[in-house]
ZAMARKE-545407 format. One record per residue (C-alpha): residue number from 1; x, y, z. Coordinates in steps of 0.5 Angstrom, whole numbers. Example, Ala and Ser with C-alpha at 12.3 -4.5 7.8 and 13.67 -1.06 7.14 Angstrom:
BEGIN
fivo loke:1&east:25&north:-9&up:16
fivo loke:2&east:27&north:-2&up:14
REM end
This chain:
BEGIN
fivo loke:1&east:0&north:0&up:0
fivo loke:2&east:6&north:5&up:2
fivo loke:3&east:9&north:3&up:-5
fivo loke:4&east:2&north:5&up:-9
fivo loke:5&east:2&north:13&up:-5
fivo loke:6&east:9&north:14&up:-7
fivo loke:7&east:7&north:12&up:-14
fivo loke:8&east:1&north:17&up:-13
fivo loke:9&east:5&north:22&up:-11
fivo loke:10&east:11&north:21&up:-16
fivo loke:11&east:5&north:22&up:-21
fivo loke:12&east:2&north:27&up:-19
fivo loke:13&east:8&north:32&up:-18
fivo loke:14&east:11&north:29&up:-25
fivo loke:15&east:4&north:31&up:-28
fivo loke:16&east:3&north:37&up:-26
fivo loke:17&east:11&north:40&up:-26
fivo loke:18&east:11&north:38&up:-33
fivo loke:19&east:10&north:44&up:-38
fivo loke:20&east:3&north:45&up:-40
fivo loke:21&east:-3&north:51&up:-40
fivo loke:22&east:-3&north:51&up:-33
fivo loke:23&east:5&north:52&up:-32
fivo loke:24&east:6&north:57&up:-37
fivo loke:25&east:-1&north:61&up:-34
fivo loke:26&east:3&north:61&up:-27
fivo loke:27&east:10&north:62&up:-31
fivo loke:28&east:7&north:68&up:-35
fivo loke:29&east:2&north:71&up:-28
fivo loke:30&east:9&north:71&up:-24
fivo loke:31&east:12&north:75&up:-29
fivo loke:32&east:7&north:80&up:-30
fivo loke:33&east:4&north:81&up:-23
fivo loke:34&east:9&north:78&up:-18
fivo loke:35&east:8&north:71&up:-14
fivo loke:36&east:4&north:75&up:-8
fivo loke:37&east:-1&north:77&up:-14
fivo loke:38&east:-2&north:71&up:-18
fivo loke:39&east:-3&north:67&up:-11
fivo loke:40&east:-11&north:67&up:-14
fivo loke:41&east:-10&north:65&up:-20
fivo loke:42&east:-5&north:59&up:-18
fivo loke:43&east:-11&north:58&up:-12
fivo loke:44&east:-16&north:57&up:-18
fivo loke:45&east:-12&north:52&up:-22
fivo loke:46&east:-10&north:48&up:-16
fivo loke:47&east:-17&north:48&up:-13
fivo loke:48&east:-19&north:46&up:-21
fivo loke:49&east:-15&north:40&up:-21
fivo loke:50&east:-17&north:38&up:-14
fivo loke:51&east:-24&north:38&up:-15
fivo loke:52&east:-24&north:36&up:-22
fivo loke:53&east:-20&north:29&up:-20
fivo loke:54&east:-25&north:29&up:-14
fivo loke:55&east:-31&north:29&up:-19
fivo loke:56&east:-28&north:24&up:-24
fivo loke:57&east:-25&north:19&up:-19
fivo loke:58&east:-32&north:20&up:-15
fivo loke:59&east:-35&north:17&up:-22
fivo loke:60&east:-36&north:23&up:-27
fivo loke:61&east:-31&north:21&up:-31
fivo loke:62&east:-34&north:15&up:-34
fivo loke:63&east:-40&north:19&up:-37
fivo loke:64&east:-34&north:23&up:-41
fivo loke:65&east:-31&north:17&up:-43
fivo loke:66&east:-37&north:14&up:-46
fivo loke:67&east:-39&north:20&up:-49
fivo loke:68&east:-35&north:22&up:-55
fivo loke:69&east:-39&north:28&up:-56
fivo loke:70&east:-38&north:31&up:-50
fivo loke:71&east:-30&north:30&up:-51
fivo loke:72&east:-30&north:34&up:-57
fivo loke:73&east:-34&north:40&up:-54
fivo loke:74&east:-30&north:40&up:-49
fivo loke:75&east:-24&north:40&up:-54
fivo loke:76&east:-27&north:46&up:-57
fivo loke:77&east:-29&north:50&up:-51
fivo loke:78&east:-22&north:48&up:-47
fivo loke:79&east:-18&north:50&up:-54
fivo loke:80&east:-22&north:56&up:-55
fivo loke:81&east:-21&north:59&up:-48
fivo loke:82&east:-13&north:58&up:-48
fivo loke:83&east:-13&north:61&up:-54
fivo loke:84&east:-17&north:67&up:-51
fivo loke:85&east:-11&north:66&up:-45
fivo loke:86&east:-6&north:66&up:-50
fivo loke:87&east:-8&north:73&up:-54
fivo loke:88&east:-9&north:76&up:-47
fivo loke:89&east:-2&north:74&up:-45
fivo loke:90&east:1&north:76&up:-52
fivo loke:91&east:-2&north:83&up:-52
fivo loke:92&east:1&north:85&up:-46
fivo loke:93&east:7&north:89&up:-45
fivo loke:94&east:12&north:90&up:-39
fivo loke:95&east:9&north:91&up:-33
fivo loke:96&east:10&north:98&up:-32
fivo loke:97&east:7&north:100&up:-40
fivo loke:98&east:0&north:101&up:-37
fivo loke:99&east:-1&north:107&up:-33
fivo loke:100&east:-6&north:104&up:-28
fivo loke:101&east:-2&north:97&up:-29
fivo loke:102&east:-6&north:91&up:-31
fivo loke:103&east:-10&north:87&up:-27
fivo loke:104&east:-8&north:79&up:-26
fivo loke:105&east:-12&north:74&up:-27
fivo loke:106&east:-16&north:71&up:-22
fivo loke:107&east:-18&north:65&up:-18
fivo loke:108&east:-25&north:64&up:-23
fivo loke:109&east:-19&north:64&up:-29
fivo loke:110&east:-15&north:59&up:-26
fivo loke:111&east:-21&north:54&up:-24
fivo loke:112&east:-25&north:55&up:-31
fivo loke:113&east:-18&north:53&up:-35
fivo loke:114&east:-17&north:47&up:-31
fivo loke:115&east:-25&north:44&up:-31
fivo loke:116&east:-24&north:46&up:-39
fivo loke:117&east:-18&north:43&up:-40
fivo loke:118&east:-19&north:36&up:-43
fivo loke:119&east:-11&north:34&up:-42
fivo loke:120&east:-13&north:35&up:-35
fivo loke:121&east:-20&north:30&up:-35
fivo loke:122&east:-15&north:25&up:-39
fivo loke:123&east:-10&north:26&up:-32
fivo loke:124&east:-15&north:25&up:-27
fivo loke:125&east:-19&north:19&up:-31
fivo loke:126&east:-12&north:16&up:-31
fivo loke:127&east:-10&north:17&up:-24
fivo loke:128&east:-18&north:14&up:-22
fivo loke:129&east:-16&north:7&up:-26
fivo loke:130&east:-9&north:7&up:-24
fivo loke:131&east:-10&north:8&up:-16
fivo loke:132&east:-17&north:6&up:-15
fivo loke:133&east:-14&north:0&up:-10
fivo loke:134&east:-12&north:5&up:-5
fivo loke:135&east:-19&north:5&up:-2
fivo loke:136&east:-26&north:1&up:-2
fivo loke:137&east:-29&north:8&up:-1
fivo loke:138&east:-30&north:12&up:-7
fivo loke:139&east:-32&north:18&up:-3
fivo loke:140&east:-25&north:17&up:1
fivo loke:141&east:-21&north:15&up:-6
fivo loke:142&east:-24&north:22&up:-9
fivo loke:143&east:-21&north:26&up:-3
fivo loke:144&east:-15&north:22&up:-2
fivo loke:145&east:-13&north:23&up:-10
fivo loke:146&east:-15&north:30&up:-10
fivo loke:147&east:-12&north:32&up:-4
fivo loke:148&east:-5&north:29&up:-7
fivo loke:149&east:-6&north:32&up:-13
fivo loke:150&east:-8&north:40&up:-10
fivo loke:151&east:-1&north:39&up:-7
fivo loke:152&east:3&north:37&up:-12
fivo loke:153&east:0&north:42&up:-16
fivo loke:154&east:0&north:49&up:-11
fivo loke:155&east:8&north:46&up:-11
fivo loke:156&east:9&north:45&up:-18
fivo loke:157&east:5&north:52&up:-20
fivo loke:158&east:9&north:56&up:-14
fivo loke:159&east:15&north:53&up:-17
fivo loke:160&east:13&north:55&up:-24
fivo loke:161&east:11&north:63&up:-22
fivo loke:162&east:17&north:64&up:-18
fivo loke:163&east:21&north:62&up:-24
fivo loke:164&east:17&north:68&up:-28
fivo loke:165&east:18&north:73&up:-22
fivo loke:166&east:25&north:71&up:-23
fivo loke:167&east:25&north:72&up:-30
fivo loke:168&east:21&north:79&up:-30
fivo loke:169&east:28&north:81&up:-26
fivo loke:170&east:32&north:79&up:-32
fivo loke:171&east:27&north:83&up:-37
fivo loke:172&east:30&north:91&up:-38
fivo loke:173&east:26&north:93&up:-44
fivo loke:174&east:20&north:93&up:-47
fivo loke:175&east:22&north:89&up:-53
fivo loke:176&east:24&north:84&up:-48
fivo loke:177&east:17&north:84&up:-45
fivo loke:178&east:14&north:83&up:-52
fivo loke:179&east:18&north:77&up:-54
fivo loke:180&east:18&north:74&up:-47
fivo loke:181&east:10&north:75&up:-47
fivo loke:182&east:9&north:72&up:-54
fivo loke:183&east:14&north:66&up:-52
fivo loke:184&east:9&north:64&up:-47
fivo loke:185&east:3&north:66&up:-51
fivo loke:186&east:6&north:61&up:-57
fivo loke:187&east:7&north:56&up:-51
fivo loke:188&east:0&north:56&up:-49
fivo loke:189&east:-3&north:55&up:-56
fivo loke:190&east:2&north:49&up:-56
fivo loke:191&east:-1&north:46&up:-50
fivo loke:192&east:-7&north:45&up:-54
fivo loke:193&east:-3&north:41&up:-59
fivo loke:194&east:-4&north:34&up:-55
fivo loke:195&east:-11&north:36&up:-53
fivo loke:196&east:-13&north:34&up:-60
fivo loke:197&east:-9&north:28&up:-61
REM end
């Protein structure tokens, strides 16, 4: 049982720290707004992942797997939302370029980003299947796997956001900021590709 729990923790850490839409968003927010102002977004992403995994492990994931039309709509909505987020990031300049300053993305942005991300649904379904033997109680299993993934996401997003904040210290000119924002936006667009494979 201990080996299975360690396997779950490892899986959660690898899945949440690997580059993707959420990590790109955390990096961009850290660069633009710093760590503290990015906390609502990071919280939304972590809670979004934990709640999504809880719902999937609790049994709703089987509806998605057995209903291909829902999968298509989830891909379409998720892709459109990620494209909108990428467009938002690409249009940003340096944090000092706007007199009033831009507002950081909030909790609901992170939550919605996770719930419309087919990659997150697939990862949740994989975790539900792989670690079902950890508990006979579906509620207890959902709670355990949700907690592990929520904590792993919080740690991973903190690292990515901190890297973004460090990156911001190196950027001096408006051209550098625009280039980094464009690269982060393109990375977010690139995270859509695996959804359609």
